[in-house]
MARMAR-556850 format. One line per 4 residues: number of its first residue (from 1); their letters; for each residue x, z, y of N, C-alpha, C, O, CB. Coordinates in steps of 0.2 Angstrom, whole numbers. Each point is the difference from the previous one (the first is absolute). Glycine has a CB too. Example, Ala and Ser with C-alpha at 12.3 -4.5 7.8 and 13.67 -1.06 7.14 Angstrom:
! MARMAR-556850
1> AS> 66/39/-28/-4/0/6/4/0/6/5/3/-1/-14/3/-5; 7/-10/11/4/1/6/-4/3/5/3/1/6/3/-11/-9
This chain:
! MARMAR-556850
1> MITA> 383/-211/-83/0/0/-8/1/7/-3/5/4/3/-1/-16/-3; -7/14/-5/1/6/-3/2/-1/-7/-2/-4/-4/-7/10/10; 15/-3/-8/3/-1/-7/0/6/-4/0/6/3/7/-16/2; -7/9/-11/0/6/-5/4/-2/-6/2/-6/-1/-13/10/5
5> RVSV> 14/1/-7/3/-1/-7/-4/5/-5/-1/5/1/13/-7/4; -14/-2/-10/-5/3/-5/2/-1/-7/4/-4/-1/-13/3/9; 5/5/-12/1/-1/-7/-6/-1/-4/-5/3/2/15/4/-2; -11/-13/-4/-6/-1/-4/3/-1/-7/3/-5/-2/-9/0/12
9> KGRN> 3/9/-15/2/0/-7/7/0/-1/3/-4/-4/-14/-2/2; 15/10/6/7/0/-1/4/-6/3/6/0/0/-8/5/-10; -1/-9/14/3/-5/4/0/2/7/-5/1/3/2/-10/-11; 9/9/11/1/2/7/1/-6/4/4/-5/-2/1/16/-1
13> FYGT> -8/-12/9/0/-6/4/-2/2/7/-3/5/2/1/-13/-12; 4/3/15/-2/1/7/-6/-4/1/-2/-5/-4/14/7/7; -16/-1/2/-6/-3/2/-2/1/7/3/5/3/-7/-5/-15; 0/-4/15/-3/2/6/-7/3/-1/-4/-2/-5/10/-8/10
17> VEDG> -8/14/0/-6/4/0/-5/-2/5/1/-1/6/5/10/-11; -12/-11/3/-6/-2/4/-6/1/-3/-2/-2/-5/9/-6/11; -12/12/-2/-7/1/-2/0/4/-7/-4/-2/-4/0/-9/10; 8/15/-7/0/4/-6/3/-3/-6/-1/2/-6/-9/4/11
21> KIRR> 13/-12/-4/3/-4/-6/8/-1/1/2/0/6/-14/-5/-8; 15/4/-3/7/-2/0/1/-6/-3/-2/-1/-6/6/13/6; 0/-17/4/1/-6/-3/8/0/-2/4/1/4/-13/-7/3; 10/4/-13/7/0/-2/4/-5/3/-2/-6/0/-2/11/-11
25> IKGL> 10/-4/13/5/-5/2/6/-1/-5/1/4/-4/-4/-1/16; 6/-8/-11/6/-2/-4/6/4/3/1/-1/6/-6/-11/-9; 8/16/-1/7/3/3/-2/5/5/-4/4/0/10/-14/-2; -1/10/7/0/5/5/-4/-2/6/-1/-6/1/12/10/-5
29> PYGV> -13/0/8/-5/-2/6/4/-1/6/-3/-2/5/-5/8/-9; 15/-6/4/4/-1/7/1/-7/2/2/-1/6/3/12/-9; -7/-16/-1/1/-7/2/-6/-3/1/-5/3/2/16/-3/-8; -12/-6/4/-6/-4/0/-4/2/-6/2/1/-6/4/-11/11
33> IEYT> -12/12/-3/-5/2/-5/-3/-5/-5/-3/-5/3/0/14/5; 3/-9/-14/-3/-4/-5/-4/4/-5/2/5/-3/7/-14/5; -15/7/-2/-5/4/-5/0/-3/-7/1/-6/-1/-8/9/11; 6/2/-15/0/-2/-7/-7/-2/-2/-1/-3/-5/10/11/3
37> GEEY> -14/-6/6/-7/-1/-2/-3/6/-3/-7/0/-1/9/-12/-1; 1/17/1/-2/6/-3/-3/4/6/3/1/5/5/-1/-15; -14/3/9/-3/5/5/-3/6/-4/-3/-1/-5/1/-9/13; 3/16/-5/-3/6/-3/-3/4/6/2/0/6/7/0/-15
41> SLDE> -14/4/7/-2/5/5/4/6/0/4/1/-6/-16/-5/4; 13/8/7/4/5/0/-1/5/-5/5/4/-2/-4/-6/14; -7/3/-14/-1/5/-5/2/-2/-7/-1/4/-5/-9/0/12; 12/-10/-8/3/-2/-6/7/1/-1/3/-1/-5/-12/-8/5
45> VKIL> 13/10/6/7/1/0/2/7/1/-3/4/3/4/-16/1; 6/13/-6/3/6/2/5/-1/6/4/-5/0/-5/9/-12; 0/-1/17/4/-1/6/7/3/-1/0/6/-1/-10/-6/9; 15/-4/-7/7/2/0/3/1/7/-4/-2/5/5/-4/-16
49> APCE> 5/8/12/3/0/6/0/-7/3/2/-5/-4/5/15/1; -8/-11/9/-1/-7/2/6/-5/1/-1/-6/1/-9/11/5; 16/-2/-7/6/-3/0/5/3/-5/-1/6/-2/-1/-10/14; 7/1/-13/6/3/-5/6/0/4/4/-5/-1/-10/0/-10
53> PTKI> 7/10/15/6/0/4/6/2/-4/0/3/-4/-7/0/14; 13/-7/-7/6/3/-3/2/6/3/5/4/-3/-1/-16/1; -6/14/8/1/6/3/-5/1/6/-3/-4/2/15/2/-4; -13/8/3/-4/2/6/4/3/5/4/6/-1/-14/-4/-6
57> VAVG> 11/-5/13/4/3/5/-4/4/5/-5/-3/3/13/-7/-4; -7/17/1/-4/4/3/3/2/7/6/1/0/-11/3/-11; 1/-2/16/2/2/6/-2/7/2/-6/2/-1/5/-14/5; 6/16/-3/-2/7/2/-1/1/7/4/-3/4/2/7/-15
61> LNYA> -10/1/13/0/3/7/-2/-6/5/3/-1/5/6/10/-8; -14/-13/1/-2/-6/4/-6/2/5/-2/-4/3/6/-4/-12; -6/14/9/-5/3/4/3/7/3/2/4/-4/-12/-10/-3; 10/6/14/4/6/3/-3/7/-2/3/4/-1/-1/-12/10
65> KHAG> -9/8/-10/-3/7/-2/2/1/-7/0/6/-2/-10/-8/10; 10/-3/-12/3/2/-7/7/3/0/2/4/-4/-10/-13/-1; 12/5/9/7/3/1/0/7/2/4/4/-2/0/-15/4; -9/13/3/0/6/2/-2/5/-5/3/6/-1/-6/-10/12
69> EMKE> -2/3/-15/-2/4/-5/5/1/-6/0/5/-3/-12/-8/5; 16/-2/-3/6/1/-4/6/3/3/5/1/-4/-9/-11/-2; 4/11/12/5/3/4/7/-4/-1/5/3/-1/-10/9/-1; 4/-18/3/5/-5/-1/1/-3/7/-4/-1/4/1/-2/-16
73> TLTG> 10/1/13/2/-3/7/-1/-7/-1/3/-3/-5/5/12/7; -11/-13/3/-1/-7/0/7/-3/2/4/3/4/-16/-2/-2; 14/-7/-5/5/-4/2/-1/-6/3/-6/-2/1/12/7/-11; -2/-9/12/-1/-6/3/-2/-6/-4/-2/-5/2/10/9/6
77> NPVL> -7/-3/-15/-2/-5/-5/-5/2/-5/0/6/-1/12/-11/3; -15/1/-5/-4/2/-6/4/4/-5/5/-2/-2/-13/-8/4; 5/15/-5/3/3/-6/-3/-3/-6/-6/0/-2/7/11/9; 3/-13/-12/-2/-4/-6/2/4/-6/5/4/0/-3/-14/6
81> FIKP> -6/9/-11/1/3/-7/-3/-5/-5/-5/-4/2/6/16/2; 1/-12/-10/-3/-5/-5/-4/4/-5/2/6/-3/8/-13/5; -16/5/-4/-4/2/-5/1/-5/-6/0/-6/1/-8/12/7; 9/-4/-14/1/-5/-6/-6/-4/-2/-6/3/1/15/4/-5
85> STAV> -9/-12/1/-6/-4/-2/-3/4/-5/-7/-1/-1/12/-10/3; -2/15/-6/-3/4/-5/-5/6/3/-4/3/-4/14/-6/-3; -10/4/13/-4/4/3/-7/-3/1/-5/4/2/14/2/4; -10/-12/-6/-6/-4/2/-6/1/-5/1/0/-6/7/-8/12
89> IAHG> -13/10/-3/-6/0/-5/-6/-3/4/1/-2/6/2/13/-12; -9/-12/3/-5/-4/3/-6/5/3/0/6/-2/3/-16/-6; -7/7/12/-6/3/1/-4/2/-6/0/-3/-5/-1/-4/15; -1/14/-10/-4/2/-6/5/4/-5/-2/3/-4/-6/-12/6
93> DDII> 15/8/-1/4/3/-5/1/7/2/-1/2/5/7/-13/-7; -2/15/-3/1/7/1/7/1/3/5/-3/-2/-13/6/-8; 8/1/15/6/3/3/2/6/-4/-4/5/-1/2/-9/13; 8/4/-15/2/6/-5/4/4/4/6/-2/2/-7/-5/-12
97> CPPQ> -1/13/11/5/6/3/5/2/-5/-2/2/-6/-8/2/13; 16/-5/-6/6/1/-4/1/8/-1/-1/3/5/6/-14/-2; -3/13/-9/1/7/-1/6/3/5/0/6/1/-4/-7/-13; 8/-4/14/6/3/5/-3/2/7/4/3/3/4/-11/-10
101> SSRV> -14/6/8/-2/1/7/-6/5/0/-5/-1/-4/9/-10/8; -4/15/1/-6/4/1/-4/-2/6/-6/3/2/12/7/-7; -4/-15/9/-4/-3/6/1/-7/0/5/-3/1/-4/14/5; -6/-15/-7/-1/-7/0/-4/-2/5/-6/2/0/8/-3/-12
105> DYEA> 0/-3/17/-4/-2/6/-2/-7/0/3/-4/-3/4/13/9; -13/-10/-2/-2/-7/2/3/-2/6/2/4/4/-13/-2/-10; 12/-9/7/2/-2/6/-3/-7/1/2/-5/-4/9/11/4; -16/-7/4/-3/-6/2/4/-5/4/3/2/5/-14/4/-6
109> EIGV> 12/-12/-2/4/-5/3/-3/-7/-1/-4/-1/-4/14/8/3; -8/-12/6/-2/-7/-1/6/-3/-4/6/1/2/-13/-1/9; 6/-4/-16/5/-3/-3/0/-7/2/-5/-4/0/4/11/-10; 7/-10/12/1/-7/2/3/-3/-6/6/2/-3/-4/1/15
113> VIGK> -5/-9/-15/2/-3/-6/4/-7/3/-3/-4/3/-7/9/-10; 16/-6/4/4/-5/2/-2/-6/-4/-2/0/-6/11/7/9; -9/-13/1/-2/-6/-4/5/-5/-1/-1/-5/-4/-9/7/9; 16/-2/-2/5/-4/-2/7/3/1/0/5/4/-7/-15/-1
117> RCKD> 12/8/-6/7/3/1/2/1/7/-1/-5/5/4/-1/-15; -1/12/12/0/2/7/7/3/1/1/6/-2/-14/-4/2; 17/-5/4/7/3/2/1/-2/7/0/-6/2/4/5/-14; -1/6/16/2/-1/7/-6/-4/4/2/-5/3/10/5/-7
121> VPEE> -18/3/3/-5/-3/4/-1/3/7/0/6/0/-6/-8/-11; 6/-2/16/-2/3/7/-7/2/0/-4/-2/-4/12/-6/9; -9/13/0/-7/3/0/-5/-5/2/-5/0/-3/10/10/7; -3/-15/0/-5/-5/2/-2/-4/-6/-5/-4/1/9/4/10
125> EAAD> -1/0/-16/-1/-5/-6/-3/5/-6/-1/-3/-5/10/-6/9; -9/15/-3/-2/5/-6/-7/-2/-3/0/0/-6/7/9/12; -12/-11/-2/-6/-2/-3/0/-5/-5/-4/-1/-4/-1/5/15; 10/-9/-10/0/-5/-5/2/2/-7/-1/-4/-5/4/-4/15
129> YIFG> 0/14/-10/2/2/-7/-4/5/-3/1/3/-6/10/-5/10; -17/4/-1/-5/5/-2/-5/-3/-4/-4/-5/3/7/12/7; -4/-6/-16/-6/-3/-4/-6/4/2/-5/-4/1/12/1/-10; -7/9/9/-7/4/2/1/8/0/6/2/0/-12/-12/-5
133> YTAL> 1/13/5/0/7/1/-4/4/-5/-5/-3/-2/7/1/14; -1/8/-13/-3/4/-5/0/7/1/5/2/4/-3/-11/-13; -6/13/6/1/8/1/5/2/-5/1/-2/-5/-13/3/9; 15/5/-2/6/3/-4/0/7/1/-1/3/6/8/-14/-5
137> NDVT> -6/15/-6/1/7/0/7/2/-2/2/-1/-6/-14/2/3; 16/1/8/7/2/-1/0/7/-3/2/4/4/2/-12/6; -5/9/-16/-1/6/-3/7/3/0/5/-3/-2/-15/0/-5; 11/10/8/6/3/2/0/7/-4/-5/4/2/7/-10/9
141> ARDI> 3/8/-14/1/7/-3/3/4/6/6/0/1/-5/-4/-13; -5/7/16/3/3/6/5/5/-1/5/1/4/-16/-4/2; 10/7/-11/5/6/-1/7/-3/-2/5/3/2/-15/5/-5; 10/-14/-1/6/-3/-2/3/-3/6/6/0/0/-11/-2/-12
145> QKAD> 1/-1/16/3/-3/6/4/5/4/6/-1/2/-15/-8/-2; 6/15/1/3/5/4/6/3/-4/6/1/3/-17/2/2; 11/-2/-11/5/3/-4/6/-5/-1/6/2/1/-14/5/-7; 7/-14/6/5/-5/-1/4/-1/6/6/-2/0/-12/-3/-9
149> GQWT> 2/5/15/3/-1/6/0/-8/2/2/-2/5/5/12/-6; -9/-14/-4/-1/-7/1/-7/-2/-4/-2/4/-4/15/-6/6; -15/-4/-2/-6/-2/-2/-1/-3/-7/-6/-1/-2/3/0/14; 8/-2/-15/-1/-4/-5/-3/3/-6/-5/-3/-2/15/-3/5
153> RAKS> -8/11/-6/-4/3/-6/-7/2/2/-4/-1/-4/15/5/0; -12/-1/10/-7/2/2/-5/-6/0/-6/2/-1/11/8/7; -2/-16/-5/-5/-5/2/0/-5/-6/-4/-5/0/6/6/12; 1/0/-18/1/-5/-5/-3/1/-7/1/-4/-4/10/2/11
157> FDTF> -14/8/-7/-3/1/-7/-5/-6/-2/-3/-3/5/4/16/-3; -2/-14/-8/-5/-5/-2/-7/3/2/-1/6/1/8/-9/-11; -10/-2/12/-7/0/3/0/2/8/-6/1/3/2/3/-15; 10/-3/15/0/2/7/-1/-5/5/2/1/6/6/7/-10
161> CPIG> -10/-14/2/-1/-6/5/-7/-4/-2/1/-5/-2/12/5/4; -18/4/-1/-7/-4/-1/0/-6/6/1/2/6/-7/8/-12; 4/-16/4/-1/-5/4/-6/-4/-1/-2/-1/-6/14/0/7; -16/-1/4/-6/-5/-2/-6/3/4/0/3/5/5/-6/-16
165> PFID> -11/0/9/0/-3/-7/2/-8/1/2/-3/-5/-11/11/2; 8/-11/9/1/-7/1/5/-1/6/2/5/3/-13/-8/-8; 13/-3/6/4/-2/5/-4/-5/5/-3/-5/-3/14/6/-4; -11/1/13/-4/-4/5/5/-4/4/4/3/4/-13/5/-3
169> TGFC> 9/-15/-1/5/-4/3/-2/-1/7/4/-2/4/-1/-3/-14; -9/6/12/-2/-1/7/-1/6/4/-2/0/6/-4/-9/-10; 8/15/1/-1/6/4/5/1/6/6/-2/-1/-10/7/-10; 1/-2/16/5/1/6/1/8/0/-5/4/1/1/-14/6
173> PDGK> 10/13/-7/1/7/-1/0/4/7/1/6/0/5/-9/-10; -7/-1/15/1/3/7/-7/4/1/-5/-2/0/13/-7/4; -6/15/-1/-6/4/2/-5/2/-5/-6/1/2/8/-6/9; 0/6/-17/-4/2/-6/0/8/-1/5/3/0/-4/-15/-5
177> RIRS> -7/14/4/-1/7/-2/3/1/-8/-2/-4/-4/-8/6/12; 14/3/-9/3/1/-6/-1/8/-2/1/4/4/8/-13/-2; -12/9/-8/-2/7/-2/2/2/-8/0/-5/-4/-10/4/12; 11/7/-9/0/2/-7/-6/5/-1/-1/4/5/14/-5/-6
181> VLNT> -17/0/-4/-5/5/-2/1/3/-7/0/-4/-5/-8/-3/13; 7/13/-8/1/4/-6/-6/4/-2/-3/4/4/15/-3/-1; -15/-3/-8/-6/3/-3/-6/-1/6/-3/5/1/10/3/-9; -7/-13/11/-5/-2/6/2/3/6/-4/-1/5/-5/0/-14
185> QTKQ> 14/5/10/2/3/6/6/-4/3/5/-1/-3/-9/12/-1; 3/-13/10/5/-4/4/6/5/1/-1/5/3/-8/-13/2; 15/6/-6/6/4/1/5/-4/5/3/4/4/-4/1/-16; 1/-11/11/4/-4/6/-4/-4/3/-5/-3/-3/15/3/-4
189> DANT> -10/-1/14/-4/-4/3/4/-3/7/0/4/4/-11/2/-9; 13/-12/5/4/-2/5/-1/-7/1/-4/-3/-3/13/11/1; -4/-12/6/-1/-7/2/6/-3/-1/5/3/3/-15/-1/4; 11/-8/-9/6/-4/-1/3/-1/7/6/-2/0/-10/-3/-11
193> KDML> 1/5/16/3/-1/7/5/5/1/4/0/5/-15/-5/-1; 10/11/-7/5/5/1/7/0/-4/4/4/0/-14/3/2; 10/-13/-6/7/-1/-3/5/-1/5/0/-3/5/-6/-2/-15; 12/9/8/6/-1/5/3/-7/-1/2/-2/5/0/15/-6
197> FKIP> -2/-15/-5/3/-7/-1/-5/-4/-3/-3/1/-5/15/4/3; -14/-10/6/-5/-5/-3/3/-4/-5/6/-1/-2/-11/0/13; 0/-2/-15/1/-4/-6/5/-6/1/5/0/-4/-16/3/0; 11/-7/9/5/-5/1/7/3/0/5/-3/-2/-13/-4/8
201> KLVS> 9/13/-2/6/3/0/3/2/-6/6/0/-2/-9/4/13; -2/-1/-16/2/3/-6/3/-6/-5/5/0/-3/-14/9/5; 5/-15/-2/2/-5/-4/7/-3/2/4/-1/-4/-16/-2/3; 13/3/8/6/-3/2/6/5/-1/5/-2/-3/-11/-4/12
205> FISA> 5/13/-8/5/5/-1/2/0/-8/6/1/-1/-11/6/11; 0/-7/-14/1/1/-7/3/-6/-3/5/0/-4/-15/7/3; 8/-13/3/3/-6/-2/7/-2/2/4/-3/-3/-15/-1/3; 13/8/6/7/0/2/5/3/-5/6/-1/0/-10/0/12
209> CMTL> 1/6/-16/3/4/-5/0/-3/-7/5/0/-3/-7/10/10; -4/-12/-9/-1/-2/-7/-5/-6/0/-4/0/4/6/12/-8; -1/-15/-1/-5/-6/-1/-6/3/-3/0/3/-5/9/-11/3; -15/6/5/-7/1/-2/-2/-6/-4/1/-6/2/-3/14/7
213> LPGD> -1/-7/-15/-2/-5/-4/-8/0/0/-3/5/1/13/-4/-9; -13/-7/6/-7/0/-1/-3/5/-4/2/1/-6/-1/-13/8; -6/16/0/-3/5/-3/3/7/1/-3/5/-1/1/-13/-8; 8/8/13/3/7/2/-5/2/5/-4/-3/4/16/0/-6
217> VIAT> -12/10/3/-5/4/4/4/4/5/5/3/-1/-14/-3/-8; 7/0/16/3/4/5/-6/6/1/-5/-2/2/13/-7/3; -6/15/-6/-5/6/1/2/2/7/5/2/1/-6/2/-14; -4/-5/18/2/0/7/0/7/3/0/1/6/-5/-12/-6
221> GTPE> 4/17/-4/0/6/3/-7/4/0/-5/-4/0/16/0/7; -10/10/-7/-7/4/0/-1/4/6/5/2/3/-4/-1/-15; -7/0/14/-1/4/6/0/8/-2/1/2/-6/-8/-12/12; 5/14/-1/0/7/-1/-6/2/-4/-5/-4/-1/11/6/12
225> GIGP> -6/4/-14/-5/2/-4/1/0/-8/-4/1/-4/-3/-5/13; 14/3/-11/1/0/-7/-1/7/-3/-1/5/4/10/-13/-2; -10/8/-9/-2/6/-3/0/-1/-7/0/-5/-3/-6/9/13; 5/2/-14/0/-1/-7/-6/-2/-4/-6/1/3/14/8/-2
229> MRAG> -7/-12/-7/-5/-2/-4/1/4/-7/6/2/-1/-7/-14/6; -4/13/-9/0/4/-6/-4/-4/-5/-4/-4/1/5/15/5; 1/-9/-12/-4/-3/-6/-8/1/1/-2/5/2/12/-2/-9; -13/-8/6/-7/0/1/-3/-3/6/-5/-2/1/5/11/-8
233> DIVE> 5/-10/12/-2/-3/7/-1/-8/-1/3/-3/-4/4/13/10; -10/-12/-1/-1/-7/1/3/-2/7/-2/4/5/-8/-5/-13; 14/-3/9/3/-2/6/-1/-7/2/0/-4/-4/9/12/2; -11/-9/8/-2/-7/3/4/-1/6/1/4/4/-13/-4/-9
237> IMID> 15/-7/5/3/-2/6/-4/-5/3/-2/-5/-3/13/7/-2; -13/-1/11/-5/-4/4/3/-3/6/2/4/4/-12/3/-9; 10/-14/5/3/-3/6/-6/-5/2/-2/-4/-3/14/5/-1; -14/-1/11/-5/-4/2/1/-7/-1/5/-3/2/-7/11/7
241> GLPT> -2/-11/-13/0/-8/-1/3/-1/-7/1/-6/-2/0/4/14; 2/7/-15/2/-1/-7/-4/4/-5/-3/5/2/15/-7/2; -12/0/-11/-4/4/-4/4/6/-1/6/1/0/-10/-11/-6; 0/15/4/2/7/-1/4/1/-7/-2/-3/-5/-7/7/12
245> LRNF> 15/-1/-6/4/1/-6/-2/7/-3/0/5/4/10/-12/0; -12/8/-10/-2/6/-3/4/2/-6/0/-5/-5/-12/3/10; 14/8/-6/4/2/-6/-2/7/-2/-2/4/5/11/-12/-2; -8/9/-9/-2/7/-3/7/4/-1/5/-3/-1/-15/-1/-4
249> VK> 10/10/6/6/4/-1/0/4/-6/-5/3/-2/6/-2/14; 4/-1/-16/1/4/-6/6/4/-1/1/3/-4/-8/-12/-1
């Protein structure tokens, strides 16, 4: 199943996507799906971020080559940080480079969307708590990250978490090619098989610390090849089997 969150004439709602159309559902998509009977073509709607997370729990240094390019030492556990919900934007929206930063980077990632309240979940049960998957760009003010010595401010500016365009509930993230493309030039090109900590481990590890709620997102880490974006650029996050996430830089 493919789900979306869209706006039509100022009304925001969730729906399922099939054959270029969206069927409106009642309420949230995380439980039993009930349809309202409304149906729209995708060119009639504005695509919004596909979920409304209370938080984005991001994983740093989850690909060894990326840790190497950042000159960071790997530890025995996933490295976590939080991106605020106010950083979220949709496919097609603008990434705004803040005046405080002179280098704003792209980071291609798979986003894991949680489907039900998740606390102290064993790895072998993690799949039961995952609603689906989407593309995500963990935008980062790299100079601020280096200056601060920690990551919160650099990762948290408004517009620094593009997600979407849709959520695929049947997607399998194993062995998938993941790329970032800047102005048609491929910058990152790796495979999810190279993740140091696989998704079930991440769900279990994070839920042992904090409760994940329906719609929350885990950003699973970026591979090597990060680099800067500038005003006027177009950045695309491409994950085999998922729709491309495309945003403009201002």
